[in-house]
FISE-340957 format. One record per residue: residue in one letter; residue number from 1; y, x, z of N, C-alpha, C, O, CB in turn. Coordinates in steps of 0.02 Angstrom, whole numbers, plus 50000, padded with zeros to 5 digits. Glycine has a CB too. Example, Ala and Ser with C-alpha at 12.3 -4.5 7.8 and 13.67 -1.06 7.14 Angstrom:
BEGIN
a  1  49716  50660  50390  49775  50615  50390  49835  50660  50390  49834  50712  50423  49776  50565  50452 $
s  2  49888  50642  50354  49947  50684  50357  50002  50645  50394  50057  50670  50402  49970  50704  50286 $
END
This chain:
BEGIN
g  1  49939  50039  50000  50000  50000  50000  50064  50041  50000  50118  50012  50001  50000  49956  50058 $
l  2  50058  50107  49998  50117  50150  49999  50145  50159  49929  50110  50150  49879  50101  50218  50030 $
t  3  50209  50176  49925  50238  50195  49861  50212  50264  49842  50182  50299  49883  50316  50195  49864 $
r  4  50222  50283  49779  50200  50348  49755  50232  50404  49796  50197  50452  49815  50218  50357  49680 $
e  5  50296  50399  49810  50331  50451  49848  50307  50453  49920  50297  50507  49948  50407  50439  49846 $
a  6  50298  50395  49950  50275  50393  50020  50204  50420  50026  50187  50453  50075  50279  50321  50047 $
r  7  50162  50406  49976  50093  50430  49977  50092  50507  49975  50054  50538  50012  50053  50401  49918 $
a  8  50133  50536  49933  50138  50609  49929  50159  50639  49996  50132  50689  50018  50187  50631  49874 $
a  9  50207  50607  50029  50231  50632  50093  50178  50626  50147  50174  50669  50191  50294  50593  50114 $
h  10  50138  50574  50145  50085  50566  50195  50029  50617  50184  50000  50642  50233  50057  50494  50191 $
f  11  50014  50632  50122  49965  50685  50109  49991  50752  50135  49953  50791  50163  49948  50689  50034 $
d  12  50055  50765  50125  50083  50827  50149  50082  50829  50226  50073  50883  50255  50155  50836  50124 $
a  13  50090  50772  50257  50087  50769  50331  50017  50785  50356  50009  50819  50406  50109  50700  50356 $
m  14  49965  50761  50321  49896  50778  50339  49886  50853  50333  49856  50885  50377  49845  50739  50295 $
n  15  49910  50881  50278  49902  50953  50266  49937  50993  50320  49909  51042  50346  49930  50971  50197 $
a  16  49997  50973  50337  50035  51009  50389  50000  51004  50457  50002  51052  50496  50105  50981  50394 $
t  17  49968  50948  50470  49936  50937  50535  49875  50982  50544  49866  51012  50597  49917  50864  50544 $
i  18  49832  50986  50492  49773  51028  50499  49792  51102  50499  49760  51142  50532  49723  51013  50443 $
a  19  49845  51119  50462  49869  51188  50464  49896  51206  50534  49884  51261  50559  49925  51199  50411 $
r  20  49930  51158  50564  49956  51170  50632  49898  51177  50682  49900  51221  50725  50003  51112  50654 $
l  21  49848  51135  50675  49790  51139  50719  49757  51208  50715  49740  51237  50766  49739  51085  50701 $
h  22  49749  51233  50654  49717  51297  50644  49762  51356  50663  49739  51413  50665  49694  51304  50572 $
g  23  49825  51342  50677  49871  51394  50699  49869  51406  50773  49895  51457  50797  49940  51378  50678 $
f  24  49840  51361  50811  49837  51369  50884  49788  51424  50903  49735  51432  50872  49817  51302  50918 $
d  25  49806  51462  50954  49762  51514  50981  49720  51482  51036  49748  51465  51088  49804  51575  51008 $
p  26  49655  51475  51027  49613  51443  51078  49618  51476  51146  49618  51443  51198  49541  51442  51055 $
q  27  49622  51542  51147  49626  51578  51210  49690  51559  51248  49688  51547  51308  49625  51655  51198 $
a  28  49745  51555  51212  49809  51538  51243  49809  51467  51271  49847  51451  51317  49866  51547  51194 $
l  29  49768  51423  51242  49765  51354  51264  49712  51342  51318  49702  51286  51341  49751  51309  51205 $
g  30  49677  51396  51337  49624  51388  51386  49560  51360  51356  49519  51332  51392  49646  51344  51441 $
l  31  49552  51367  51290  49493  51341  51255  49450  51396  51226  49413  51386  51177  49515  51293  51200 $
g  32  49454  51456  51256  49415  51512  51232  49340  51501  51237  49302  51533  51201  49433  51573  51268 $
d  33  49319  51457  51282  49247  51443  51290  49227  51376  51260  49175  51348  51279  49229  51445  51365 $
f  34  49267  51350  51213  49253  51285  51183  49196  51289  51133  49170  51237  51113  49316  51258  51149 $
g  35  49177  51349  51114  49122  51359  51067  49118  51431  51048  49161  51471  51067  49130  51315  51005 $
k  36  49067  51450  51010  49060  51518  50985  49092  51523  50917  49071  51489  50869  48985  51538  50982 $
a  37  49143  51564  50912  49180  51570  50849  49141  51609  50797  49140  51590  50738  49247  51602  50861 $
a  38  49109  51663  50817  49074  51706  50770  49011  51672  50743  48976  51637  50780  49056  51773  50802 $
g  39  48997  51682  50679  48936  51655  50650  48935  51580  50643  48881  51550  50643  48878  51676  50689 $
f  40  48993  51550  50638  48997  51476  50639  48958  51444  50582  48916  51400  50594  49070  51455  50635 $
v  41  48971  51466  50520  48939  51434  50463  48864  51445  50464  48826  51398  50451  48968  51461  50397 $
e  42  48842  51505  50481  48770  51519  50484  48736  51475  50536  48683  51448  50522  48759  51593  50502 $
r  43  48767  51467  50594  48738  51424  50646  48736  51351  50624  48687  51316  50636  48777  51430  50711 $
q  44  48790  51329  50591  48793  51259  50569  48741  51245  50516  48708  51192  50517  48863  51243  50543 $
v  45  48732  51291  50468  48681  51282  50417  48612  51278  50450  48572  51234  50432  48683  51341  50366 $
a  46  48599  51323  50497  48534  51323  50531  48524  51258  50571  48469  51230  50572  48528  51384  50577 $
r  47  48576  51236  50605  48571  51177  50648  48555  51114  50607  48509  51077  50623  48635  51166  50687 $
w  48  48594  51103  50553  48586  51042  50515  48523  51044  50472  48492  50993  50459  48647  51029  50471 $
s  49  48504  51104  50450  48441  51111  50413  48382  51094  50458  48337  51057  50438  48432  51183  50385 $
k  50  48384  51121  50519  48330  51108  50567  48326  51033  50584  48272  51004  50588  48341  51149  50631 $
q  51  48385  51003  50594  48386  50932  50611  48358  50890  50554  48320  50843  50565  48457  50909  50629 $
y  52  48377  50907  50492  48351  50870  50434  48275  50878  50429  48240  50828  50421  48385  50895  50369 $
l  53  48250  50939  50434  48179  50952  50425  48136  50921  50481  48078  50906  50471  48166  51026  50422 $
a  54  48166  50913  50540  48128  50889  50598  48121  50813  50600  48077  50787  50635  48161  50913  50662 $
d  55  48164  50777  50564  48163  50703  50570  48114  50674  50519  48133  50655  50464  48235  50674  50558 $
s  56  48052  50670  50539  47999  50645  50494  48006  50570  50481  47983  50545  50429  47931  50659  50523 $
d  57  48038  50533  50527  48046  50461  50517  48091  50445  50458  48083  50392  50426  48074  50429  50580 $
a  58  48137  50490  50442  48183  50478  50387  48155  50501  50320  48184  50485  50268  48249  50513  50401 $
g  59  48100  50538  50321  48071  50563  50259  48109  50622  50231  48160  50643  50259  48069  50507  50208 $
r  60  48084  50649  50177  48115  50707  50145  48143  50687  50077  48117  50641  50044  48063  50764  50137 $
l  61  48195  50721  50057  48226  50710  49991  48223  50776  49953  48242  50828  49981  48300  50685  49998 $
p  62  48200  50776  49891  48197  50838  49852  48265  50874  49849  48268  50935  49853  48173  50824  49782 $
a  63  48319  50836  49841  48385  50867  49837  48403  50902  49902  48431  50956  49902  48438  50814  49819 $
m  64  48386  50871  49958  48401  50901  50024  48359  50964  50034  48383  51014  50060  48389  50850  50081 $
d  65  48295  50961  50014  48252  51020  50020  48282  51079  49981  48282  51135  50005  48181  51004  49996 $
r  66  48305  51065  49921  48334  51118  49879  48399  51144  49909  48413  51204  49905  48347  51091  49808 $
l  67  48438  51100  49940  48500  51121  49971  48488  51167  50031  48525  51215  50042  48541  51061  49993 $
v  68  48436  51152  50070  48419  51195  50126  48406  51265  50101  48430  51314  50131  48357  51167  50164 $
d  69  48367  51272  50048  48351  51338  50021  48414  51371  49992  48425  51431  50002  48297  51332  49967 $
w  70  48455  51333  49956  48514  51361  49924  48564  51387  49976  48591  51441  49968  48548  51308  49879 $
l  71  48576  51348  50028  48624  51368  50079  48602  51431  50115  48643  51474  50130  48634  51312  50128 $
e  72  48537  51437  50128  48512  51497  50162  48516  51558  50116  48534  51613  50139  48439  51486  50185 $
t  73  48501  51548  50053  48500  51604  50005  48570  51630  49991  48579  51691  49982  48468  51582  49940 $
h  74  48620  51587  49989  48688  51606  49969  48737  51611  50027  48797  51611  50016  48714  51558  49919 $
l  75  48712  51616  50088  48756  51618  50147  48807  51675  50140  48787  51733  50131  48714  51628  50210 $
p  76  48872  51660  50145  48923  51713  50138  48930  51753  50202  48905  51731  50255  48990  51682  50118 $
p  77  48964  51810  50200  48977  51848  50261  49018  51807  50310  49057  51764  50290  49013  51914  50245 $
d  78  49009  51820  50374  49047  51784  50425  49121  51801  50418  49140  51859  50410  49021  51802  50496 $
s  79  49163  51749  50422  49235  51759  50415  49264  51797  50475  49316  51829  50469  49271  51692  50407 $
g  80  49231  51792  50532  49256  51825  50592  49313  51790  50626  49337  51812  50678  49277  51894  50575 $
s  81  49336  51734  50597  49393  51697  50627  49368  51638  50666  49319  51605  50647  49442  51674  50572 $
g  82  49400  51625  50721  49380  51569  50763  49441  51529  50785  49484  51555  50822  49341  51592  50823 $
r  83  49445  51467  50764  49500  51423  50783  49471  51356  50804  49410  51345  50799  49550  51414  50725 $
i  84  49512  51311  50827  49489  51244  50844  49472  51208  50779  49515  51199  50737  49542  51205  50886 $
a  85  49410  51188  50772  49387  51151  50713  49376  51079  50733  49335  51065  50778  49322  51183  50682 $
h  86  49410  51033  50701  49404  50962  50719  49335  50936  50701  49304  50899  50740  49457  50921  50684 $
g  87  49310  50953  50642  49243  50933  50622  49238  50870  50581  49188  50859  50547  49202  50925  50682 $
d  88  49290  50827  50584  49288  50764  50546  49359  50744  50528  49379  50686  50537  49253  50708  50587 $
f  89  49398  50792  50502  49469  50781  50488  49477  50743  50422  49466  50771  50369  49507  50848  50485 $
r  90  49496  50680  50427  49506  50637  50369  49556  50582  50388  49568  50570  50447  49439  50606  50343 $
c  91  49585  50549  50338  49641  50505  50352  49623  50447  50398  49666  50423  50436  49669  50478  50287 $
d  92  49561  50423  50395  49543  50367  50438  49527  50388  50509  49507  50346  50550  49485  50329  50409 $
n  93  49535  50452  50524  49532  50475  50594  49602  50496  50618  49609  50537  50662  49483  50533  50601 $
m  94  49653  50467  50587  49722  50481  50606  49761  50417  50617  49746  50365  50588  49756  50524  50553 $
i  95  49811  50423  50659  49861  50370  50666  49927  50398  50639  49951  50449  50663  49868  50345  50741 $
f  96  49955  50364  50590  50019  50385  50561  50076  50348  50595  50068  50290  50614  50020  50374  50484 $
a  97  50132  50382  50602  50192  50349  50629  50211  50291  50584  50203  50294  50523  50250  50399  50636 $
a  98  50237  50239  50614  50253  50179  50575  50316  50187  50534  50325  50153  50483  50262  50120  50622 $
d  99  50361  50232  50555  50427  50235  50523  50440  50299  50484  50495  50309  50459  50479  50227  50575 $
e  100  50389  50344  50480  50400  50406  50443  50331  50435  50425  50281  50419  50456  50442  50457  50484 $
p  101  50329  50479  50373  50266  50510  50354  50247  50566  50401  50257  50625  50387  50270  50537  50282 $
r  102  50219  50547  50457  50201  50595  50510  50136  50574  50543  50126  50515  50557  50258  50601  50563 $
v  103  50091  50622  50555  50029  50607  50591  50046  50605  50665  50063  50656  50695  49974  50660  50575 $
a  104  50041  50547  50695  50058  50538  50766  50000  50557  50811  50010  50578  50868  50079  50467  50780 $
a  105  49938  50550  50786  49880  50566  50827  49820  50579  50781  49814  50550  50727  49864  50509  50877 $
v  106  49776  50623  50805  49713  50636  50771  49657  50613  50818  49656  50633  50877  49704  50713  50752 $
l  107  49612  50572  50793  49560  50541  50834  49491  50571  50819  49483  50611  50773  49559  50466  50823 $
d  108  49442  50550  50859  49371  50564  50846  49355  50638  50846  49343  50668  50794  49350  50533  50779 $
w  109  49355  50667  50905  49346  50739  50914  49274  50757  50934  49262  50812  50959  49394  50766  50965 $
e  110  49227  50712  50923  49160  50724  50950  49124  50783  50916  49076  50810  50945  49118  50662  50942 $
l  111  49145  50803  50856  49115  50860  50822  49156  50923  50829  49141  50975  50798  49105  50844  50748 $
s  112  49209  50921  50869  49254  50978  50875  49222  51036  50913  49180  51026  50956  49319  50957  50909 $
t  113  49243  51096  50895  49218  51157  50926  49263  51214  50905  49313  51202  50871  49143  51170  50905 $
l  114  49246  51275  50924  49278  51333  50893  49238  51351  50832  49176  51351  50833  49283  51393  50944 $
g  115  49272  51367  50779  49235  51383  50718  49280  51410  50663  49338  51428  50675  49199  51323  50693 $
d  116  49253  51412  50604  49288  51439  50546  49338  51387  50520  49318  51334  50498  49238  51459  50490 $
p  117  49403  51402  50523  49452  51352  50500  49445  51336  50426  49461  51280  50405  49522  51377  50514 $
a  118  49422  51385  50385  49413  51371  50314  49360  51318  50303  49366  51276  50259  49394  51436  50277 $
a  119  49307  51320  50343  49254  51269  50338  49281  51201  50360  49264  51150  50329  49193  51289  50381 $
d  120  49322  51200  50411  49350  51137  50436  49396  51107  50384  49395  51047  50372  49388  51149  50502 $
f  121  49438  51149  50352  49483  51124  50301  49444  51102  50239  49462  51053  50207  49534  51178  50282 $
t  122  49391  51138  50222  49351  51120  50163  49319  51052  50172  49314  51014  50124  49298  51173  50149 $
y  123  49297  51036  50233  49271  50968  50246  49324  50916  50228  49309  50865  50198  49249  50961  50320 $
h  124  49386  50930  50247  49441  50885  50231  49450  50879  50155  49468  50826  50130  49507  50909  50263 $
l  125  49437  50933  50119  49444  50935  50046  49392  50892  50010  49400  50877  49951  49439  51006  50022 $
l  126  49339  50873  50044  49286  50835  50011  49313  50772  49979  49282  50745  49933  49232  50817  50060 $
m  127  49370  50747  50003  49399  50686  49973  49410  50696  49898  49407  50648  49860  49465  50668  50008 $
y  128  49423  50757  49877  49435  50770  49806  49370  50772  49765  49371  50760  49705  49472  50836  49797 $
r  129  49315  50787  49797  49251  50796  49762  49209  50733  49760  49162  50728  49720  49212  50851  49793 $
m  130  49224  50685  49803  49182  50625  49809  49213  50566  49772  49274  50556  49775  49171  50606  49882 $
p  131  49173  50527  49736  49199  50466  49704  49215  50412  49756  49196  50417  49814  49149  50439  49652 $
a  132  49250  50361  49733  49271  50308  49778  49212  50273  49811  49218  50248  49867  49312  50257  49741 $
a  133  49155  50271  49778  49096  50237  49806  49066  50274  49866  49028  50245  49904  49043  50228  49752 $
i  134  49084  50337  49873  49058  50377  49930  49116  50395  49975  49154  50440  49960  49020  50441  49905 $
f  135  49122  50360  50030  49174  50374  50080  49244  50376  50050  49284  50419  50068  49159  50440  50115 $
s  136  49258  50330  50005  49326  50322  49978  49354  50387  49949  49412  50405  49963  49373  50296  50031 $
g  137  49314  50422  49910  49337  50484  49880  49388  50473  49825  49400  50416  49803  49278  50521  49852 $
l  138  49418  50528  49802  49471  50526  49752  49449  50548  49683  49488  50543  49635  49528  50569  49774 $
a  139  49387  50571  49675  49364  50598  49612  49370  50545  49557  49349  50488  49565  49291  50622  49618 $
g  140  49399  50566  49501  49406  50521  49444  49469  50480  49444  49483  50445  49395  49348  50475  49442 $
m  141  49509  50483  49497  49571  50444  49500  49628  50483  49468  49626  50545  49462  49588  50426  49574 $
d  142  49679  50447  49446  49739  50478  49417  49784  50498  49475  49827  50459  49497  49776  50428  49368 $
l  143  49774  50558  49500  49809  50580  49560  49885  50584  49549  49924  50566  49593  49783  50648  49583 $
e  144  49905  50609  49492  49977  50615  49479  50011  50547  49480  50065  50540  49509  49989  50649  49411 $
a  145  49979  50497  49450  50009  50430  49450  50013  50401  49521  50058  50363  49536  49968  50383  49405 $
l  146  49965  50421  49563  49963  50396  49631  50009  50435  49678  50021  50414  49735  49892  50398  49658 $
g  147  50035  50491  49655  50077  50532  49699  50037  50576  49745  50062  50600  49796  50121  50488  49739 $
i  148  49973  50588  49728  49929  50630  49770  49926  50699  49739  49914  50706  49679  49857  50598  49775 $
p  149  49935  50751  49779  49930  50819  49752  49861  50833  49725  49812  50804  49749  49950  50870  49805 $
s  150  49856  50879  49677  49791  50900  49653  49756  50941  49707  49787  50962  49756  49797  50941  49588 $
e  151  49691  50951  49698  49655  50992  49747  49685  51062  49752  49694  51088  49807  49580  50997  49728 $
d  152  49700  51092  49695  49729  51160  49696  49797  51160  49732  49811  51206  49769  49738  51186  49624 $
e  153  49837  51110  49720  49902  51106  49754  49893  51096  49829  49930  51125  49869  49944  51047  49725 $
y  154  49845  51056  49848  49833  51043  49919  49808  51106  49954  49829  51121  50010  49782  50985  49928 $
v  155  49762  51143  49921  49738  51206  49949  49795  51256  49955  49801  51290  50006  49681  51235  49905 $
a  156  49837  51260  49903  49893  51307  49904  49941  51292  49961  49967  51339  49993  49930  51305  49838 $
a  157  49954  51228  49974  49999  51210  50029  49970  51231  50097  50006  51257  50140  50011  51134  50029 $
y  158  49904  51221  50105  49871  51241  50168  49874  51318  50175  49889  51343  50229  49798  51217  50169 $
c  159  49860  51353  50121  49860  51426  50124  49930  51452  50139  49938  51500  50177  49834  51456  50058 $
r  160  49980  51422  50109  50049  51442  50122  50066  51432  50196  50099  51474  50227  50098  51403  50078 $
r  161  50045  51376  50223  50062  51360  50293  50023  51404  50343  50047  51417  50398  50047  51287  50308 $
t  162  49965  51427  50323  49923  51467  50369  49925  51541  50353  49891  51581  50384  49852  51443  50367 $
g  163  49966  51561  50304  49973  51631  50287  49913  51662  50253  49900  51721  50260  49988  51669  50348 $
r  164  49875  51621  50216  49816  51646  50181  49832  51661  50108  49877  51631  50078  49759  51594  50184 $
d  165  49796  51709  50080  49801  51723  50009  49762  51674  49967  49776  51664  49908  49777  51794  49994 $
g  166  49713  51642  49997  49671  51593  49963  49617  51570  50011  49614  51591  50069  49639  51623  49899 $
l  167  49575  51525  49987  49521  51497  50028  49456  51530  50007  49427  51512  49955  49518  51419  50021 $
a  168  49433  51577  50046  49372  51615  50029  49310  51570  50033  49304  51527  50077  49364  51676  50075 $
n  169  49264  51583  49987  49198  51550  49988  49202  51474  49984  49159  51439  50011  49160  51570  50050 $
v  170  49255  51448  49951  49266  51376  49953  49209  51338  49919  49191  51284  49942  49332  51359  49919 $
d  171  49180  51365  49865  49126  51328  49831  49065  51323  49876  49033  51270  49879  49107  51363  49765 $
y  172  49048  51376  49911  48992  51374  49958  49008  51323  50014  48965  51283  50033  48978  51444  49989 $
l  173  49069  51326  50040  49087  51283  50096  49087  51210  50076  49071  51167  50117  49155  51302  50123 $
v  174  49104  51194  50013  49101  51125  49989  49028  51100  49992  49015  51045  50016  49128  51120  49917 $
v  175  48982  51142  49968  48911  51122  49968  48887  51114  50040  48852  51066  50056  48868  51175  49932 $
f  176  48906  51161  50083  48885  51156  50153  48912  51092  50185  48875  51057  50219  48910  51217  50193 $
c  177  48975  51077  50175  49005  51018  50206  48974  50953  50180  48964  50906  50218  49081  51016  50194 $
l  178  48959  50951  50115  48924  50893  50088  48854  50887  50117  48831  50832  50133  48921  50897  50011 $
f  179  48820  50944  50123  48753  50943  50153  48756  50920  50225  48714  50880  50246  48721  51013  50148 $
r  180  48803  50944  50263  48809  50924  50333  48819  50848  50338  48789  50815  50380  48867  50961  50368 $
l  181  48863  50821  50296  48874  50749  50296  48811  50712  50277  48795  50660  50306  48932  50731  50249 $
a  182  48775  50737  50227  48712  50706  50207  48660  50710  50264  48622  50663  50274  48683  50739  50143 $
a  183  48660  50766  50300  48613  50773  50356  48629  50723  50411  48583  50698  50444  48616  50845  50383 $
i  184  48693  50710  50422  48712  50659  50471  48686  50590  50450  48660  50553  50491  48789  50658  50480 $
l  185  48693  50575  50386  48667  50511  50360  48592  50508  50364  48562  50455  50378  48690  50499  50288 $
h  186  48560  50565  50353  48487  50569  50359  48466  50553  50431  48416  50520  50442  48461  50638  50337 $
g  187  48504  50579  50479  48490  50564  50549  48497  50490  50564  48458  50462  50603  48535  50604  50593 $
i  188  48548  50458  50534  48556  50386  50542  48497  50348  50512  48474  50298  50540  48622  50362  50510 $
k  189  48472  50373  50455  48414  50342  50424  48354  50346  50470  48315  50298  50476  48398  50377  50357 $
g  190  48345  50403  50505  48291  50410  50552  48297  50362  50610  48248  50331  50631  48287  50480  50578 $
r  191  48359  50355  50637  48369  50308  50692  48358  50236  50669  48333  50195  50708  48440  50316  50721 $
l  192  48377  50221  50608  48366  50155  50580  48291  50140  50576  48269  50085  50591  48399  50148  50510 $
a  193  48253  50190  50554  48180  50181  50549  48148  50172  50618  48098  50136  50624  48149  50242  50514 $
r  194  48178  50203  50669  48152  50196  50737  48179  50135  50773  48158  50119  50829  48168  50259  50778 $
g  195  48227  50101  50742  48254  50040  50771  48306  50051  50824  48319  50006  50865  48200  50000  50799 $
n  196  48337  50110  50825  48388  50123  50877  48453  50147  50847  48490  50185  50879  48362  50174  50926 $
a  197  48469  50126  50785  48533  50142  50755  48588  50101  50790  48582  50040  50796  48533  50128  50678 $
s  198  48641  50135  50812  48692  50101  50852  48743  50063  50810  48772  50015  50834  48728  50151  50896 $
s  199  48754  50085  50748  48805  50054  50706  48778  49994  50669  48722  49995  50644  48833  50104  50657 $
a  200  48819  49941  50666  48800  49882  50627  48800  49897  50552  48772  49859  50513  48847  49823  50642 $
h  201  48833  49951  50532  48839  49969  50462  48791  50026  50444  48799  50058  50392  48911  49990  50445 $
a  202  48741  50038  50485  48696  50095  50475  48661  50091  50407  48658  50141  50372  48644  50098  50531 $
a  203  48634  50033  50390  48598  50027  50327  48643  50040  50267  48622  50072  50218  48567  49958  50321 $
q  204  48705  50017  50271  48753  50028  50217  48770  50103  50211  48776  50128  50155  48817  49988  50229 $
m  205  48776  50136  50266  48791  50208  50266  48733  50248  50236  48743  50296  50199  48807  50233  50337 $
v  206  48672  50228  50253  48612  50264  50229  48606  50259  50153  48578  50303  50121  48549  50236  50262 $
e  207  48633  50205  50124  48631  50198  50051  48669  50255  50016  48657  50268  49957  48660  50131  50030 $
r  208  48714  50288  50051  48754  50342  50022  48718  50409  50026  48742  50458  49997  48821  50347  50058 $
l  209  48662  50412  50060  48628  50476  50072  48607  50510  50007  48626  50567  49995  48567  50465  50116 $
e  210  48568  50476  49967  48543  50508  49905  48599  50526  49857  48598  50582  49831  48493  50461  49870 $
p  211  48647  50482  49844  48703  50502  49800  48741  50563  49827  48763  50606  49789  48751  50444  49790 $
l  212  48749  50566  49893  48784  50622  49924  48745  50687  49917  48774  50739  49902  48798  50607  49998 $
a  213  48680  50684  49927  48638  50743  49920  48638  50767  49847  48639  50827  49835  48566  50729  49943 $
e  214  48635  50721  49800  48637  50740  49729  48705  50770  49711  48708  50816  49671  48622  50678  49685 $
l  215  48758  50743  49740  48825  50771  49728  48828  50843  49754  48855  50887  49721  48879  50728  49762 $
a  216  48801  50854  49814  48800  50922  49842  48762  50969  49798  48782  51027  49788  48770  50921  49912 $
l  217  48706  50945  49770  48665  50988  49727  48703  51004  49662  48698  51060  49637  48598  50953  49710 $
s  218  48739  50956  49636  48778  50970  49575  48835  51019  49589  48852  51060  49546  48806  50904  49546 $
q  219  48864  51014  49648  48916  51062  49667  48887  51132  49675  48919  51182  49658  48950  51041  49732 $
a  220  48826  51136  49701  48792  51201  49708  48780  51232  49639  48788  51292  49630  48726  51193  49746 $
a  221  48759  51190  49591  48745  51215  49524  48809  51242  49490  48805  51287  49448  48714  51161  49481 $
a  222  48867  51213  49508  48930  51234  49478  48967  51287  49519  49021  51309  49499  48974  51174  49468 $
a  223  48939  51306  49575  48975  51351  49621  48987  51420  49589  48944  51447  49555  48934  51359  49686 $
r  224  49046  51447  49602  49064  51514  49581  49058  51560  49641  49102  51561  49684  49136  51517  49550 $
l  225  49003  51597  49644  48990  51638  49703  48994  51713  49685  48985  51755  49729  48920  51622  49731 $
END
């Protein structure tokens, strides 16, 4: 419902907010023990792979099996950086100010930890890679007409705000973030099979699992490593 100009300003506000989050020094905030910063991506790949492989009630997917192997084979060097990682940074986990393009609050911190800020930002970038049918993605939309920055413009703004020359290993991180999201849906599928899924929309969410895994696999095939 926003105008083209207002939409652009709100996207810039999201970008500024995650850049500000990643600028905080966890030690200075008393959050030095909020998680292990080193080896973040490696641990996350191992954790979600193990969780996917262990849930026999949800069954196995060929695309997910291939992603487990691909992620392990192409694991990049550890970035060595540790910042507060939100874990689920997206517009529907934010409250925007009513009278200006400003993020007033960021919600849903249950996946937050110390980790690689590039991985956290790349999860946010998934909106550009996913079609509207999967978590309201932007892929295939006329971004310029909508007033939404391109993916390259959005990455450049984040890098400028955080003093980066670029986003290292972004293609790998896109595949990892898509896989992690698919693994979460796979876990919901297992809970649904066991009859203890807490969400009323669990079945609808599980329908996105296979398309999401296939999307991750296609991103892996196109990755520039």
